[in-house]
VMD Tcl script that draws the C-alpha trace (Angstrom):
set ca {
  {164.67 66.65 26.27}
  {166.45 63.66 27.67}
  {169.66 65.17 26.52}
  {168.43 68.45 28.60}
  {167.39 66.77 31.86}
  {171.40 65.20 31.87}
  {172.64 68.51 30.78}
  {171.07 69.86 33.98}
  {172.19 67.02 36.13}
  {175.62 66.87 34.84}
  {175.80 70.80 35.40}
  {174.11 70.45 39.47}
  {177.03 67.99 39.99}
  {179.53 70.46 38.32}
  {178.47 73.09 40.29}
  {178.04 71.26 43.69}
  {174.11 72.56 43.32}
  {171.45 70.65 44.85}
  {167.70 70.11 44.23}
  {165.91 70.45 47.47}
  {163.69 67.70 48.67}
  {160.18 67.64 48.13}
  {158.46 68.53 51.41}
  {157.01 65.53 53.07}
  {153.27 65.74 54.93}
  {152.40 62.98 57.26}
  {148.91 62.64 59.07}
  {148.60 60.40 61.99}
  {145.73 59.54 64.66}
  {146.39 57.22 67.42}
  {143.09 55.72 69.99}
  {144.34 55.59 73.60}
  {142.84 54.24 76.27}
  {143.98 56.37 79.35}
  {144.58 53.05 81.72}
  {147.45 52.34 79.03}
  {149.45 55.31 80.33}
  {152.94 54.74 82.51}
  {152.33 56.98 85.21}
  {154.84 57.92 87.90}
  {156.12 61.16 89.75}
  {159.65 62.62 90.31}
  {160.28 65.02 93.31}
  {156.68 67.10 92.26}
  {156.41 66.10 88.93}
  {154.05 63.48 88.10}
  {153.57 62.11 84.46}
  {151.41 59.74 82.86}
  {152.57 58.92 79.18}
  {152.66 56.67 76.59}
  {154.03 55.97 73.12}
  {152.88 54.46 69.45}
  {155.26 53.11 67.25}
  {154.98 55.27 63.57}
  {154.96 52.23 61.62}
  {154.40 49.54 64.08}
  {154.65 46.91 61.01}
  {157.80 47.95 59.14}
  {159.35 50.07 61.93}
  {160.28 52.47 59.25}
  {161.87 55.92 60.50}
  {161.06 59.11 59.28}
  {163.73 61.38 58.24}
  {162.51 65.12 58.78}
  {163.88 67.64 56.35}
  {162.98 71.11 56.51}
  {159.53 71.91 55.44}
  {158.15 68.78 56.45}
  {154.80 68.71 58.01}
  {153.31 66.34 60.58}
  {149.79 66.60 61.96}
  {149.71 64.25 65.21}
  {146.11 63.04 66.77}
  {145.54 61.34 69.85}
  {142.30 60.58 70.61}
  {141.32 59.41 74.49}
  {138.36 56.67 74.68}
  {137.38 58.72 77.86}
  {138.17 61.98 78.80}
  {141.80 62.07 80.90}
  {141.89 64.35 83.99}
  {144.71 66.36 85.11}
  {144.92 67.05 88.62}
  {144.83 70.82 89.67}
  {147.94 70.81 91.83}
  {149.95 73.61 90.41}
  {150.32 75.58 87.77}
  {152.27 73.60 85.00}
  {149.62 71.18 84.32}
  {150.01 70.03 80.58}
  {148.73 67.55 77.90}
  {151.63 67.00 75.31}
  {152.63 64.94 72.52}
  {156.30 64.62 71.64}
  {158.41 63.32 68.51}
  {161.28 62.16 70.04}
  {164.07 61.15 67.95}
  {167.41 58.87 68.95}
  {169.90 61.66 69.19}
  {170.04 62.80 72.86}
  {171.36 65.98 74.13}
  {171.67 65.59 77.42}
  {172.42 68.85 79.50}
  {171.93 71.04 76.32}
  {168.93 72.71 76.29}
  {169.62 75.07 73.75}
  {168.13 74.40 70.27}
  {169.94 71.89 68.23}
  {169.43 71.12 64.62}
  {165.78 69.23 64.96}
  {163.81 72.25 65.69}
  {160.06 72.70 64.59}
  {157.16 75.22 65.16}
  {154.48 73.68 66.91}
  {150.66 74.77 66.66}
  {148.20 72.43 69.38}
  {144.50 72.33 70.02}
  {143.01 70.21 72.94}
  {139.77 68.42 72.21}
  {137.09 68.14 74.22}
  {138.12 70.50 76.66}
  {136.60 70.75 80.07}
  {137.68 73.34 82.86}
  {138.73 76.82 83.00}
  {137.19 79.06 80.36}
  {138.28 79.36 77.29}
  {141.30 80.09 75.18}
  {142.89 77.77 77.64}
  {142.04 74.61 75.57}
  {144.21 75.92 72.60}
  {145.77 76.83 70.03}
  {149.11 76.97 71.45}
  {151.77 78.26 69.24}
  {155.62 77.46 69.81}
  {158.70 79.31 68.09}
  {160.72 76.46 68.08}
  {161.14 72.93 70.56}
  {163.16 70.61 71.03}
  {164.47 68.75 73.95}
  {162.04 69.08 76.42}
  {160.91 65.49 76.72}
  {163.79 63.93 78.49}
  {166.13 65.65 76.85}
  {165.69 63.86 73.46}
  {164.02 64.92 69.70}
  {161.29 67.34 68.83}
  {158.57 67.89 71.29}
  {155.60 70.28 72.11}
  {155.04 70.10 75.55}
  {151.73 72.69 76.33}
  {149.14 74.06 78.91}
  {151.77 75.10 81.47}
  {151.05 78.37 83.50}
  {147.92 79.16 81.02}
  {146.05 76.42 82.86}
  {144.91 77.91 86.19}
  {145.24 75.59 89.47}
  {141.65 73.85 89.28}
  {142.21 71.07 87.19}
  {141.33 70.71 83.91}
  {140.35 67.52 81.62}
  {140.41 66.50 77.82}
  {139.36 63.78 75.30}
  {142.49 64.29 73.15}
  {145.24 66.56 71.70}
  {146.25 67.44 68.10}
  {149.49 69.22 67.40}
  {151.03 70.41 63.86}
  {154.38 70.48 63.70}
  {156.20 72.54 60.92}
  {159.87 71.17 60.67}
  {162.20 73.99 60.25}
  {165.60 72.60 60.57}
  {165.91 68.88 59.94}
  {168.20 66.35 61.76}
  {170.19 63.15 60.28}
  {168.46 61.15 63.07}
  {165.38 59.13 62.46}
  {161.77 59.74 64.43}
  {160.60 56.05 65.13}
  {157.90 57.04 68.08}
  {155.00 59.23 68.90}
  {154.86 59.82 72.95}
  {152.14 61.30 74.26}
  {150.17 62.13 77.91}
  {149.49 64.41 80.62}
  {152.12 66.26 83.24}
  {150.94 67.89 86.87}
  {153.32 70.15 89.15}
  {152.50 68.41 92.62}
  {152.23 71.05 95.63}
  {154.54 68.72 97.55}
  {157.13 65.41 97.34}
  {154.84 62.68 98.51}
  {155.35 60.74 101.90}
  {156.86 57.55 101.98}
  {155.64 55.63 104.86}
  {157.41 52.75 106.24}
  {156.14 49.91 108.63}
  {152.48 50.87 109.07}
  {150.57 48.54 110.06}
  {147.02 48.14 108.19}
  {143.75 47.10 109.09}
  {140.91 44.92 107.27}
  {138.84 46.16 104.33}
  {136.06 47.11 107.05}
  {138.05 48.95 109.49}
  {141.31 49.82 107.05}
  {144.02 51.90 108.68}
  {143.76 55.64 107.45}
  {146.99 57.35 106.07}
  {148.03 60.45 107.37}
  {147.20 64.09 106.44}
  {149.00 65.17 102.97}
  {150.55 63.40 100.04}
  {151.05 59.39 100.37}
  {153.39 58.13 97.43}
  {154.60 54.79 98.99}
  {153.20 52.63 102.17}
  {154.83 49.58 103.27}
  {154.81 46.67 106.08}
  {154.72 43.07 106.39}
  {151.14 40.92 106.42}
  {150.92 39.80 110.18}
  {148.86 37.50 112.31}
  {148.40 34.38 113.46}
  {149.46 31.21 111.37}
  {146.74 29.84 108.94}
  {144.88 32.64 109.53}
  {143.58 35.24 106.72}
  {146.29 37.74 106.66}
  {144.98 41.36 105.67}
  {146.45 44.84 105.36}
  {144.41 47.41 103.84}
  {144.35 51.46 103.84}
  {142.06 54.19 103.29}
  {142.74 57.03 101.19}
  {141.57 59.90 99.36}
  {141.85 60.25 95.48}
  {140.93 63.34 93.47}
  {139.20 62.61 90.14}
  {138.26 65.85 89.74}
  {134.58 66.58 87.83}
  {134.60 63.03 86.38}
  {137.09 60.61 86.82}
  {141.14 60.20 86.82}
  {143.60 57.71 85.98}
  {144.77 56.06 89.17}
  {147.94 53.49 89.49}
  {149.29 51.76 92.05}
  {152.01 49.01 92.42}
  {152.77 46.28 94.98}
  {155.74 44.34 95.38}
  {156.86 41.36 98.12}
  {160.41 41.88 99.10}
  {160.65 38.51 100.38}
  {157.93 36.22 99.07}
  {158.84 32.16 98.49}
  {158.09 30.02 95.98}
  {154.67 29.13 95.72}
  {153.00 32.08 97.71}
  {150.21 33.42 96.45}
  {148.74 37.36 97.67}
  {145.94 39.32 96.42}
  {146.67 43.04 95.69}
  {143.07 44.56 95.96}
  {141.34 47.71 95.58}
  {137.94 48.27 97.19}
  {134.82 50.90 97.50}
  {134.54 51.68 101.25}
  {131.02 53.07 100.77}
  {129.42 49.82 99.87}
  {132.66 47.65 99.74}
  {132.64 47.19 96.33}
  {135.88 45.57 94.67}
  {136.82 47.47 91.87}
  {140.10 45.55 91.34}
  {141.59 42.32 92.22}
  {145.43 41.30 91.55}
  {147.60 38.21 91.86}
  {151.00 38.28 93.43}
  {153.08 34.94 92.76}
  {155.80 33.28 91.10}
  {154.65 33.77 87.34}
  {155.08 37.55 87.70}
  {157.95 37.84 90.60}
  {155.12 38.74 93.09}
  {154.72 42.53 91.05}
  {151.61 44.09 89.80}
  {150.28 47.03 89.03}
  {146.68 48.11 89.36}
  {145.60 51.12 86.51}
  {142.09 52.52 86.68}
  {140.01 55.41 86.26}
  {138.24 56.72 89.51}
  {136.23 59.18 90.31}
  {136.77 61.66 93.30}
  {135.97 59.93 96.81}
  {137.18 57.40 98.98}
  {138.95 54.01 98.39}
  {140.41 51.39 100.31}
  {143.86 49.29 98.95}
  {145.81 46.77 100.20}
  {146.77 43.53 100.62}
  {145.45 40.00 101.58}
  {147.15 35.98 101.60}
  {146.12 33.18 103.31}
  {150.26 32.01 103.30}
  {151.17 31.33 106.74}
  {153.85 33.67 106.68}
  {154.59 37.70 106.69}
  {156.52 38.64 103.70}
  {157.24 42.28 103.54}
  {155.36 44.46 100.82}
  {155.39 47.85 99.02}
  {152.51 49.56 97.87}
  {154.27 52.28 95.61}
  {151.16 54.82 94.29}
  {152.07 55.87 91.13}
  {149.55 58.62 90.90}
  {149.78 60.33 94.43}
  {147.19 59.89 96.93}
  {145.77 62.08 100.06}
  {145.37 60.36 103.65}
  {143.03 61.65 105.97}
  {144.33 60.53 109.22}
  {143.39 62.89 111.85}
  {145.43 64.73 114.11}
  {145.75 61.72 116.89}
  {147.22 59.44 114.04}
  {151.00 58.76 113.86}
  {152.63 61.11 112.07}
  {155.82 59.70 109.53}
  {158.32 61.11 112.00}
  {156.84 59.33 114.82}
  {156.14 56.20 112.57}
  {160.07 56.18 111.79}
  {160.52 55.94 115.58}
  {159.02 52.63 115.38}
  {160.32 51.13 112.49}
  {163.15 49.25 114.57}
  {161.10 47.48 116.93}
  {158.04 46.53 114.15}
  {161.15 45.56 112.13}
  {162.57 43.55 115.07}
  {159.21 41.88 115.92}
  {158.72 41.18 112.07}
  {161.67 39.27 111.62}
  {161.38 37.40 114.62}
  {157.71 36.36 113.58}
  {159.20 35.79 110.34}
  {161.41 33.44 112.04}
  {159.34 31.42 114.29}
  {156.59 31.28 111.25}
  {159.11 29.70 108.64}
  {160.25 27.43 110.90}
  {156.84 26.38 111.97}
  {156.08 25.84 108.45}
  {159.05 23.70 107.70}
  {158.59 21.87 110.86}
  {154.71 20.79 109.55}
  {156.22 19.93 106.14}
  {158.56 17.72 108.08}
  {156.15 16.05 110.55}
}
mol new
graphics top color blue
foreach p $ca { graphics top sphere $p radius 0.5 }
foreach p [lrange $ca 0 end-1] q [lrange $ca 1 end] { graphics top cylinder $p $q radius 0.2 }
display resetview
């Protein structure tokens, strides 16, 4: 028997024949807190995504071959809502490898058929929860690796939520490059590019400035006021959380703070002045903080406050764009742009005056 096996092995080498590798089967389940997803938008596409290492301990890559089967499941700890802004709303799972095909949308060697189903779907009537089947998929997410992106035009423009997604990958053609991670998240096509509003003065928590009507992606200003007084700049906006809640993210950055300065980045519910989140910006975090929280639909107030006797400039970037509700009498972004030069000049003069005053106080 051993001689026969040796003879068959020798024959395979002589004839160039290869014994095909046995197909591998993988099953993975990941439990994910939606607040850990990183959100951002690119022109009119909003993406919230995260990733898990396939082998977080050993970092062992998977070399996928034809016939391999992978079942990947992401279970969210609470329902994830995708705002119904346009067709193209999606949940997705991706198996990226390290082989990038930048600028090439045709199928590469790493192809697969994929069947995916949403878990805990809530939205327009079935069959919008799946299953979805694709013929071949690769390079859809950042032009890298295997991926499945679904929902798409099949989901009406009214928003939907789900508690997870399961995708079954059947590898058609393998790839010599390894797969280390699983990406997942949601995507939405916004109706317009969010506005960038510069140098708009904020108000107090009780009387915030109302952001202009329409989608808003960023607001910036400078914390002003009398020396040694509490400085506040707060803005009110509307948030669409669907029937439940949706992931909200915003990042605050101070552009010219000095060592030792301390600022608070705060989010309130205006109806009862409930403080939802309070983040500290200081030297330890390079004066940058991101809040990530699930919010129900409604009005909210966000802004900066400090007791520092100077007025550095700040930027609040809404990683998940919000909606302004200012009346028609409020300044439009174009009008604000005309005022920017004067505001910057006044801010620059005030900062020089306040910084000099601070130095004089220190030397007294």
